[in-house]
C-alpha positions as CSV (number, residue, x, y, z in Angstrom):
1,M,0.0,0.0,0.0
2,M,1.3,3.5,-0.9
3,S,2.0,5.8,2.0
4,N,1.4,8.9,-0.1
5,K,-1.4,9.3,-2.5
6,P,-0.2,9.4,-6.1
7,R,-0.7,12.2,-8.5
8,V,-0.8,11.1,-12.2
9,R,-1.6,13.0,-15.3
10,F,-2.9,12.5,-18.8
11,A,-1.4,15.3,-21.0
12,P,-2.6,15.1,-24.6
13,S,-2.0,17.6,-27.4
14,P,-5.3,18.5,-29.1
15,T,-4.0,18.1,-32.7
16,G,-6.5,15.4,-33.6
17,N,-9.1,13.1,-32.1
18,L,-8.3,10.9,-29.2
19,H,-6.3,7.9,-30.4
20,M,-7.1,4.5,-29.0
21,G,-3.5,4.2,-27.7
22,N,-3.8,7.5,-25.8
23,A,-7.1,6.5,-24.4
24,R,-5.5,3.3,-23.1
25,T,-2.8,5.4,-21.5
26,A,-5.5,7.6,-19.9
27,L,-7.2,4.4,-18.6
28,F,-4.0,3.1,-17.0
29,N,-3.4,6.5,-15.2
30,W,-7.1,6.7,-14.1
31,L,-7.1,3.2,-12.7
32,F,-3.8,3.7,-10.9
33,A,-5.1,6.9,-9.3
34,K,-8.4,5.3,-8.3
35,H,-6.8,2.2,-6.9
36,Y,-4.6,4.2,-4.6
37,G,-7.0,7.0,-3.8
38,G,-4.9,9.5,-5.7
39,S,-5.6,12.2,-8.2
40,F,-5.9,12.0,-12.0
41,I,-5.0,15.3,-13.7
42,L,-5.8,16.4,-17.2
43,R,-3.3,18.8,-18.7
44,I,-3.6,20.2,-22.3
45,E,-0.3,20.5,-24.1
46,D,-1.3,23.2,-26.6
47,T,1.9,25.1,-27.2
48,D,1.9,24.1,-30.9
49,Q,-0.6,26.8,-31.9
50,E,-0.5,26.0,-35.6
51,R,-1.7,22.4,-35.1
52,T,-3.9,22.5,-32.0
53,S,-7.5,23.5,-32.1
54,R,-10.3,24.1,-29.6
55,K,-12.5,21.6,-31.6
56,F,-10.1,18.8,-30.9
57,E,-9.7,19.8,-27.3
58,N,-13.5,19.7,-26.8
59,N,-13.8,16.4,-28.7
60,L,-11.0,14.9,-26.5
61,M,-12.8,15.9,-23.3
62,E,-16.1,14.6,-24.6
63,D,-14.5,11.2,-25.4
64,L,-12.9,11.0,-22.0
65,K,-16.3,11.6,-20.4
66,W,-17.9,9.0,-22.7
67,L,-15.3,6.5,-21.4
68,H,-16.1,7.6,-17.8
69,L,-12.5,8.7,-17.3
70,D,-13.3,11.7,-15.1
71,W,-10.4,13.9,-14.0
72,D,-9.9,15.5,-10.6
73,E,-8.0,18.5,-11.8
74,G,-7.8,20.3,-15.1
75,P,-10.0,22.1,-17.7
76,E,-13.6,22.6,-16.4
77,K,-12.5,21.4,-13.0
78,G,-9.8,23.8,-12.0
79,G,-7.3,23.0,-9.1
80,E,-4.6,24.6,-7.1
81,F,-1.8,23.6,-9.6
82,G,-3.2,25.4,-12.7
83,P,-3.4,26.7,-15.2
84,Y,-3.9,23.4,-17.0
85,H,-3.2,24.6,-20.5
86,Q,0.5,24.8,-21.4
87,S,-0.2,27.9,-23.5
88,E,-1.0,29.7,-20.3
89,R,2.2,28.7,-18.5
90,L,4.8,30.3,-20.7
91,D,6.0,32.6,-18.0
92,L,6.9,29.6,-15.8
93,Y,9.0,28.0,-18.6
94,S,10.7,31.4,-19.1
95,K,11.6,31.4,-15.4
96,Y,13.3,28.0,-15.5
97,L,15.0,28.8,-18.8
98,G,16.6,31.7,-17.0
99,K,17.9,29.4,-14.3
100,L,19.5,27.1,-16.9
101,I,21.1,30.1,-18.7
102,S,22.5,31.4,-15.4
103,D,23.8,28.0,-14.5
104,E,25.4,27.7,-18.0
105,R,23.5,24.5,-18.7
106,V,22.2,25.8,-22.1
107,Y,23.4,27.9,-25.0
108,P,21.9,29.8,-27.9
109,C,21.8,28.0,-31.2
110,Y,21.5,29.9,-34.4
111,C,21.4,27.0,-36.9
112,T,18.7,27.2,-39.6
113,E,16.4,24.3,-40.4
114,E,18.3,23.8,-43.7
115,E,21.6,23.5,-41.9
116,L,20.2,21.0,-39.4
117,D,18.6,19.0,-42.3
118,E,22.0,18.9,-44.1
119,E,23.8,17.8,-40.9
120,R,21.2,15.0,-40.4
121,L,21.5,13.7,-44.0
122,T,25.3,13.7,-43.6
123,L,25.2,11.6,-40.5
124,L,22.7,9.2,-42.0
125,S,24.9,8.8,-45.1
126,M,27.8,7.9,-42.7
127,R,25.4,5.4,-41.0
128,M,25.5,7.4,-37.8
129,M,22.6,8.3,-35.5
130,P,21.3,11.8,-36.4
131,R,21.9,14.2,-33.6
132,Y,23.1,17.8,-33.2
133,M,26.9,17.9,-33.3
134,G,27.4,21.1,-31.2
135,K,28.1,23.7,-33.9
136,C,26.9,26.6,-31.8
137,R,28.1,25.3,-28.4
138,N,31.3,27.2,-28.3
139,L,30.5,30.4,-30.3
140,T,32.2,33.5,-28.9
141,D,30.1,36.6,-27.9
142,N,31.3,38.3,-31.1
143,E,30.2,35.4,-33.3
144,R,26.8,35.3,-31.6
145,K,26.3,39.1,-32.1
146,S,27.3,38.8,-35.7
147,L,24.7,36.1,-36.3
148,E,22.0,38.2,-34.5
149,R,22.9,41.2,-36.7
150,K,22.2,39.0,-39.7
151,G,18.7,38.4,-38.4
152,R,19.3,34.9,-36.9
153,R,17.0,34.1,-33.9
154,A,18.4,31.8,-31.3
155,A,16.9,28.6,-29.9
156,F,18.3,27.3,-26.7
157,R,20.0,23.9,-26.5
158,F,20.8,21.9,-23.4
159,K,24.5,20.8,-23.0
160,V,24.5,17.0,-22.8
161,G,27.5,15.3,-21.2
162,S,29.1,12.1,-22.5
163,G,28.2,9.8,-19.6
164,P,25.4,7.3,-19.3
165,I,21.8,8.4,-18.4
166,E,20.2,5.8,-16.2
167,F,16.8,5.4,-14.5
168,D,14.6,2.6,-13.2
169,D,11.3,1.9,-15.0
170,L,8.5,0.3,-12.9
171,I,7.7,-2.0,-15.8
172,R,11.0,-2.5,-17.6
173,G,13.5,-2.3,-14.8
174,P,16.9,-0.5,-15.2
175,M,17.2,1.6,-18.3
176,K,20.4,3.1,-19.7
177,F,21.0,5.6,-22.5
178,E,24.3,7.1,-23.7
179,G,24.5,10.9,-23.7
180,E,26.7,11.0,-26.8
181,A,23.9,9.3,-28.9
182,I,21.4,12.0,-27.9
183,G,23.3,15.2,-28.6
184,D,22.5,18.7,-27.4
185,F,18.7,19.1,-27.7
186,I,16.5,22.1,-28.0
187,I,14.5,23.2,-24.9
188,V,13.1,26.5,-26.2
189,R,12.6,27.2,-29.9
190,S,13.6,30.4,-31.7
191,N,10.0,31.6,-31.5
192,G,10.1,31.4,-27.7
193,I,7.9,28.3,-27.4
194,P,9.3,25.5,-25.1
195,S,9.9,22.0,-26.5
196,Y,7.8,19.1,-25.3
197,N,10.6,17.7,-23.1
198,F,11.3,21.0,-21.3
199,A,7.7,22.0,-20.7
200,V,6.7,18.6,-19.4
201,V,9.5,18.5,-16.8
202,V,8.5,21.9,-15.5
203,D,4.8,21.0,-15.4
204,D,5.2,17.6,-13.8
205,H,7.4,19.1,-11.1
206,L,5.1,22.1,-10.3
207,M,2.0,19.9,-10.4
208,E,3.7,17.5,-8.0
209,I,3.2,14.5,-10.3
210,T,4.4,11.3,-8.5
211,H,4.1,8.8,-11.4
212,V,4.4,9.1,-15.1
213,I,2.6,6.3,-16.9
214,R,2.9,6.4,-20.7
215,G,3.8,4.4,-23.8
216,E,7.2,2.8,-24.5
217,D,7.7,5.2,-27.4
218,H,8.6,7.8,-24.7
219,L,11.6,6.0,-23.3
220,S,14.1,8.1,-25.1
221,N,12.2,11.2,-24.0
222,T,12.5,10.1,-20.4
223,A,16.3,9.9,-20.8
224,I,16.3,13.6,-22.0
225,Q,13.9,14.6,-19.2
226,M,16.1,13.0,-16.5
227,L,18.9,15.3,-17.5
228,L,16.6,18.3,-17.1
229,Y,15.3,17.1,-13.7
230,R,18.8,16.9,-12.4
231,S,20.0,20.2,-13.8
232,L,17.0,22.0,-12.3
233,D,17.4,20.2,-8.9
234,F,14.0,18.6,-9.3
235,V,13.2,15.1,-7.8
236,P,11.9,13.1,-10.8
237,P,8.7,11.1,-10.6
238,S,8.6,7.3,-11.0
239,F,8.3,6.2,-14.6
240,A,6.3,3.3,-16.1
241,H,6.4,2.7,-19.8
242,H,3.7,0.3,-21.1
243,S,3.6,-1.5,-24.4
244,L,1.8,0.0,-27.4
245,I,-1.3,-1.1,-29.2
246,L,-0.3,-2.9,-32.5
247,G,-2.1,-3.6,-35.7
248,K,-2.3,-7.1,-37.2
249,D,1.1,-6.6,-38.9
250,R,2.7,-6.0,-35.4
251,T,3.4,-2.3,-36.1
252,K,2.1,0.6,-34.1
253,L,-1.7,1.1,-34.6
254,S,-2.2,3.8,-37.3
255,K,-4.9,4.9,-39.8
256,R,-3.8,2.3,-42.4
257,H,-5.1,-0.4,-40.0
258,G,-8.6,1.2,-40.0
259,S,-10.3,3.1,-37.2
260,V,-7.9,4.4,-34.6
261,S,-9.8,7.1,-32.7
262,V,-12.3,6.7,-29.9
263,R,-14.7,9.0,-31.8
264,E,-14.7,6.6,-34.8
265,F,-15.6,3.7,-32.6
266,R,-18.3,5.8,-30.9
267,E,-19.8,6.6,-34.3
268,K,-19.8,3.0,-35.3
């Protein structure tokens, strides 16, 4: 029996209708919270303003209600850890970016999409894992100012060390990733919008999430997030990465397998 009541979250991006795989993740979180008398939080990850829509958000909440997966905190419910839309939390991400800048854990990157694509193709042609090779990591102040005068807007990248990144998964046991294979990753884009991995770490910490239950396709994200937890002096939650729903061909369930959203099954 758990001594402290768990706090879990389901944090979808409203860029489409609720996928069956995401509904399954929501179910696992809801069951875990109910079993241990904890809280199930709904958080809307809507920082991608070009792809998210209010329609999909409304559909998502309707589908969760139809499945009887009621949330304890979040949109329509409120709670003391809000706001529960990432688009309303930008000042919080900015605060923690400032900490990482002052601690020299991040640096401005001025590379264009074309330059990054070229680097990626070069690495692939050499049969190497695509990753950022650190072109902007050691720029001088004069070099940075010169790029800014040319109109380059900087993103911020996290400095990844060369050592292993290790964590225990409640389902899969000890996990280990190599920092060299990840490369310096973006935490805030050049338009000021935080990346998924940065925003989720800040949110999960501030919302006092105790357990993160999600699909195994997030394992590499967890390695990245562990670096951020440590650099921000946050205590990470416990992680559990479950298997994915597969189609008949044993690949991840997608539209080519037929219906994939809760709404489609509802309509049928």
